[in-house]
C-alpha positions in Angstrom: 78.9 11.9 -3.5 78.8 15.1 -5.6 76.0 17.6 -4.8 74.6 17.3 -8.3 74.0 13.6 -7.6 71.5 14.3 -4.8 68.0 15.6 -4.4 65.0 16.7 -6.5 67.0 18.7 -9.0 69.1 15.7 -10.0 66.0 13.6 -10.9 64.8 12.9 -14.4 62.5 15.8 -15.4 59.5 13.4 -15.9 60.0 12.1 -12.4 60.1 15.6 -11.0 56.8 16.5 -12.8 55.2 13.3 -11.4 56.1 14.2 -7.8 55.1 17.9 -8.2 51.8 16.9 -9.8 51.0 14.6 -6.8 51.9 17.4 -4.4 49.7 19.9 -6.2 46.8 17.5 -6.4 47.1 16.7 -2.7 47.1 20.4 -1.8 44.0 21.2 -3.9 42.2 18.2 -2.3 43.2 19.3 1.1 42.1 22.9 0.4 45.4 24.5 1.1 46.5 25.3 -2.4 46.7 28.9 -3.5 45.0 30.0 -6.7 46.1 33.3 -8.0 43.6 35.9 -9.0 44.5 38.0 -12.1 45.3 41.0 -9.8 47.6 39.0 -7.6 49.4 37.6 -10.6 49.8 41.0 -12.2 51.2 42.5 -9.0 53.6 39.7 -8.5 54.8 40.0 -12.1 55.3 43.7 -11.8 57.3 43.3 -8.6 59.5 40.6 -10.2 60.1 42.8 -13.3 61.1 45.8 -11.1 63.5 43.7 -9.1 65.0 42.1 -12.2 65.6 45.5 -13.9 67.2 46.9 -10.7 69.6 44.0 -10.5 70.6 44.3 -14.1 71.3 48.0 -13.7 73.4 47.3 -10.5 75.4 44.7 -12.4 76.1 47.1 -15.2 77.3 49.7 -12.7 74.4 52.0 -13.2 72.6 53.5 -10.3 69.4 51.7 -9.5 67.6 54.8 -8.3 65.2 54.9 -5.3 63.2 51.8 -4.6 59.6 52.0 -5.9 57.0 53.3 -3.4 53.9 51.3 -2.6 52.0 53.5 -5.0 54.3 52.4 -7.9 53.6 48.7 -7.2 49.9 48.4 -7.0 
């Protein structure tokens, strides 16, 4: 059996959404689901953008420079 024939990723996209929807609904009902605040989402997006740009520069053979300090990612 090929690896692409197994698991969640090989399912029909509609079936994936149905399963994910059930999991999200159950987590909210249980009270364990995390809801992002605007500040949390902004910080996470900034961190992802910094990482993405660093990786792109490294792939292109450019120096990535020093990692951002905690003051840069607030």
